[in-house]
C-alpha positions in Angstrom: 0.0 0.0 0.0 2.8 2.4 0.9 4.5 1.8 -2.4 1.3 2.4 -4.4 0.7 5.7 -2.5 4.3 6.8 -3.2 3.9 6.0 -6.9 0.7 7.9 -7.0 2.3 10.9 -5.4 5.3 10.7 -7.7 3.1 10.5 -10.8 0.9 13.4 -9.7 4.0 15.5 -8.9 5.5 14.7 -12.3 2.3 15.7 -14.2 2.2 18.9 -12.2 5.8 19.7 -12.9 5.3 19.2 -16.7 2.2 21.5 -16.7 3.6 24.3 -14.5 6.9 24.4 -16.4 5.1 24.4 -19.8 2.9 27.3 -18.5 6.0 29.1 -17.1 7.8 28.7 -20.5 4.8 30.1 -22.3 4.5 33.0 -20.0 8.1 34.0 -20.5 7.7 33.6 -24.3 4.6 35.8 -24.2 6.4 38.4 -22.2 9.4 38.4 -24.6 7.0 39.0 -27.5 5.1 41.7 -25.6 8.4 43.5 -24.9 8.5 44.4 -28.5 4.8 44.9 -29.2 2.5 45.3 -26.2 1.5 44.7 -22.6 4.1 43.1 -20.5 3.8 40.4 -17.8 5.0 41.7 -14.4 8.2 40.4 -13.0 6.3 39.5 -9.8 3.9 37.2 -11.9 6.9 35.6 -13.7 8.7 34.9 -10.4 5.4 33.7 -8.8 5.0 31.1 -11.5 8.6 30.0 -11.1 8.1 29.8 -7.3 5.1 27.5 -7.8 7.2 25.0 -9.6 7.9 26.5 -13.0 11.5 27.4 -12.5 12.9 24.9 -15.0 10.6 26.3 -17.7 11.5 29.8 -16.6 15.3 29.1 -16.9 14.8 27.4 -20.3 12.8 30.3 -21.6 15.3 32.8 -20.3 18.1 31.1 -22.1 16.3 30.2 -25.3 14.8 33.7 -25.8 17.6 35.6 -24.1 15.0 37.2 -21.9 15.7 38.7 -18.4 19.3 37.3 -18.5 20.9 40.5 -17.1 18.0 42.1 -15.2 18.7 42.4 -11.5 17.3 41.6 -9.0 15.2 39.3 -11.2 18.1 37.0 -12.1 19.2 36.7 -8.4 15.6 36.0 -7.2 15.1 33.3 -9.8 18.4 31.7 -8.7 17.2 31.8 -5.1 13.9 30.2 -6.1 15.7 27.4 -7.8 18.0 26.8 -4.8 15.0 26.8 -2.5 13.2 24.2 -4.7 16.3 22.0 -4.9 16.5 21.9 -1.1 12.8 21.3 -0.8 13.0 18.4 -3.3 15.9 16.8 -1.5 14.1 17.0 1.8 11.0 15.5 0.2 12.9 12.7 -1.4 14.6 11.8 1.9 11.3 12.0 3.8 9.6 9.7 1.2 12.6 7.3 1.4 12.3 7.2 5.2 8.6 6.7 5.0 8.9 3.8 2.6 11.6 2.1 4.7 9.5 2.2 7.9 
């Protein structure tokens, strides 16, 4: 039962990660286009989506579109978000591993 629950949680987290990162990537792409032609997405909104799990999509879009690559403090805040998420993921993996071994 525990392994089934762990697999369900893992599958749900994986699906969520794909969706939020695709959304983040699209939001950054839209903001890059709007930088030339129209209404921009706020930096707060971009960072909020990254904080909710879309940091990989954000970084991929920043590099691919050369968008917000030199903008401070945006760049530093995005790096802090990624660091926070890596620490949180490591803690989650260790906790899940401990739960499955019990």
